[in-house]
Steps between C-alpha positions, in 0.01 A plus 500: 500500500634841396361796697544846338567791737416822315639844586251722318702815565822378339317287244693189603421143600702277728417132539471247779529138387365223723755220475259246650682428826437813706782688329476771238699679233469880481584665167584872471373580848516867596617645829139551608428137581166551673282354225740215425526405867121510535462269198764263639334492841154435355636195315723381784821562305855594596713668234799274433623657174502862382582552131568835332484516121712816483641797688180692546487872425154583631503340845735359759510121496357308794711189432769588752234574764346158435844345545548681832151436637408162353834345408406510132767412245546792261516408129631758254719555195873449545550782248334739746804481732283541809700585811322262737459127544290345223489211254665659195333345196600493135312396188371143529565461873227315686386513862319206658200643685393158629279343235511800271805648326591858418715547189680828431486643147727791410265760352692830485320807374314680776832474685825344393496234774132404465390143562164338438408200715320202347298296750522132410303198616738230390581592141176690442514882518205622706580863433767764506564793731609745234569810711554787257563292190184377326201665667130513416469677167854636491849486652650717773712803415873476431613857572557484877871417470589814304450630148822338382360152574136549402513371142732209579269389780199540270667262254569260785134532601401395146699178537376438854134529401544255219676261732207511741259453209657155447336379821179297455192703411318378811776617736384782727665841476553667839663840439596748770434826316156585366248777445581802712870422525741765373722204400248406232261673268188300409162583652257229597381306802652156434817430695557134410467312174628194316778460249247406231287807564801729479619338177157569352445851634819669623600757234868469589497128424344575163749759369660426165859493623740621768520857367121531498487361854754755625314786333168387648637446851698823523226701332260419781720608791384783722667677790583333832573615856863596563527270802501210251861590424636428848282215634671225293826570682316506834358159414841373392651601834196368685232712670542552873322240709197645672465416870142622521226670305577855382315775683451878498656679799261755660624861470354815648449816296807673642723208401349491153565873465865446591535215254350715224747775578779244472395388152251221566210471255143466619319223311125538542320174429145621563242490219537776243192688617630521859840618377336764283314647797813552713853361516836586649682755287735322260345155553488251213168326446532127435160352590516161665388239250644190337749707295634699797841329502561562130434875529696534824794336322450714190485839672733473800868419519541195728740695725260791553342496848123530496205532736158345441169679549195272491137487599443303822296243306786424261710192576841604637634146452410506130689826453807361678494172308462667159805715574700207636438276200690742276765585761376850587600493864589866560156564651539702821145418609151643481332813632299386802141609456544585132406842364280574800818518710686732264529866601765608250465644148243333277379523141207385288433412135169554322291224345296553183240298313542368148297786353727776633825477301443801277722797570784298654810326377445125522784270606451125439742290709402150385745259337581550131280212384205625703533851361528372143183294541292814552554842659338840537580722197792732566607329823869523587637154568772424755508159665476518879835329544669763282334799663760576771759563227256684272302718738644803322323394180160554662360848429389737771147461634226437486590135434268203530679167547335178390566127480263204477316542830669774704759331723801552274376849413500594869853364534605712202332810638678453832835474320429819306392678818833404661683674215305823543212456254178663612139509376491123464195279489440129445236345278272257679481220249677448171478564126195277452317702765593820315374360170171394658451831681573718197383284211835559330734240356839402638809519277701185426874483449813636667607864509 
């Protein structure tokens, strides 16, 4: 039995495999092991093996934690040169799981040291844990190791996908990256598949040749959070072992004021409407939702100290875990009592309905592909992740910021406010709401 453990925020899936004797194999487990441990406990399993398909860029691996806590044997690529005790596997190596066998397949592309793991029952392949190689409807990006390696890794990815396609059609495909992951591009709800289905439907397995594959893969790449560039090395060294659950240290308003004066950033995780009404001057709005970790990692340097402001009803443990799973551990704590306890300088940002864009500059901060699929005529487009470096490109007010629903737009408005922009407002809703409210058509295509 293979149990998927989905992280909706990062768009990834880890797997827990019941080995039939009370032991389990974990594949591509993240540092936040709460869901995996709950699944193991509900099935009476102890994790005996923890396999990583590659040096992850979007989250810290939980394999070393499983080794420390459960005595799990870590399985990973020898080419990854990990700096901690593990079974260093090369192409064709097999690991006896006790009745089942795990076979390593070198599948470079997403990373240079990437392995896929074929799960065998005797000689019969049950399925393959493909990590960031072959995924549902696509293949994971190859540009995370630097521009100088992107094309070479894309060509390696071409060969790796075709190698995986040689597995039996009925073999299950269990990829790590999926819809919502910045490591991959395709939309869609399906996170697992079969080799036969992918051979019939995956556009990258149906390209005419290697050059066409490379063009198709690289042509679909979007931007990614900058923390992706340093997490592979953190995973190679081995994440620090956690001795307890992460938590937010209570801080009074005076302490928070001192931290702000010393350069700490206030990260306000309250819903966008609450932030709009009143927030600490200079705070960045990153509403707490499944994607919180990605935007924290996109907009803050990991060494920058920060303070959390939340509503009392919001889960402090969830905030702490989302930060911990990407290694953002410079959190000084949280403002005790939230905004109701703050007596220092505060600001607000206006909210407007979809029928009130006329007479303002409109800034659309969605991803490139979202903007190209339909935007308000005349809207300036700057992706949210690029906005800190391009705030000077935004004209003076009044400016209305928009995204798909309002959360990213509020984040963008808070970033602009920090740089001195005034007369800002945020659209409640998105481009479809504008089109419905005004009866006007959206414009397709990029700028």
